[in-house]
N, C-alpha and C positions, 0 to 999 in steps of 0.2 A: 359329221361329228357333233356330238353334244357338247357345248361349251361350258355348260354348268353341270354340277353333280345332280343325280336324281334326288328329288325331294326325300325320299325314304332311304337313301344310302346310309349304311351303318345302322339300319334298324331291322327288327325282326317283324314279319307280317305272317298272318295266317293265310295259308293257301286254301282256295275254295275246295270244299269236300267234293271228291270225285275227279279232280284234276289229275289226270295221268301223266307223269313226267317222262316216262319212257315205256316202251313195251314191257309188259310184265311187272309194272309197278305194283308192289305188294301192299302199299300203304296209301290209299288215296284219300285218307281222312285225317284230320287233326294234326297237320304238319305246320311247322314254322319254317319260314323261308328267310334267310338272312341276306339282305340286298346289299351287295357290294357297291355297285354303281351301274350306270349304262354300259353295256357290252362295249361299245366303241371307245369308251374312256378307259375301260379295264384293258382292252386288247390292243387299242390304237388302230383298229380297222373295223369295217363292217363285219357282221356275222357272215354275210354272204361271200366275203372274200377270205375268210379263215379256212384253212385246210387241215384236215387231220384231227381237229379238236373233238373229243368225244361229246362235249356239251353241245357244241355247234352241230354235230351230226344228228344227235337226238332231237335238237330243236328244229332242224330242216326236215326231219321225218314228221315232226308234229305240225309244222306249218302246212305241209302238204296233205296230211291226214285230217286236220281240224279246220282247214281253210283259214288259218291265221293270216293277218296282213304281213306281207313280206318286206315291211320297211324297217328302219332301224329303231324304232321305239321298243327296244329289247334291253332288259336288265339282266345282269348276271348276279347269281346269289348261290347260296348253298342251303341244302337240307342235310343236316349232319355234316359229313365230311365230302359229300358229293356235290359238285358244281352243276348248275343248270341254268339255261336261258329261258326266260319268260318274256311274252309280249306283255306290255303294260295293261292291256285289257284283261290279262289273266290274274293279275296281282290286286288283291283286296287290300285297300289301305286302311 
């Protein structure tokens, strides 16, 4: 568990062009991502332990498909009203 808030928590960042958040992602350019905080601080558990959460399921598929690190350096945030998990390596600060 992360003891401190993510440095960009509460801020909007621009997602890298071409980053697909889910299968069939229709808008892979010019998106703002509002970072709430580290996933483990938001949910109280590792993303690997979460069950049935749509954002976690999408992220798990992206980890496998894109060979993302499977550690807990994962933030939770939103694009519009939809929540997504991103590995910190995917977030442009």
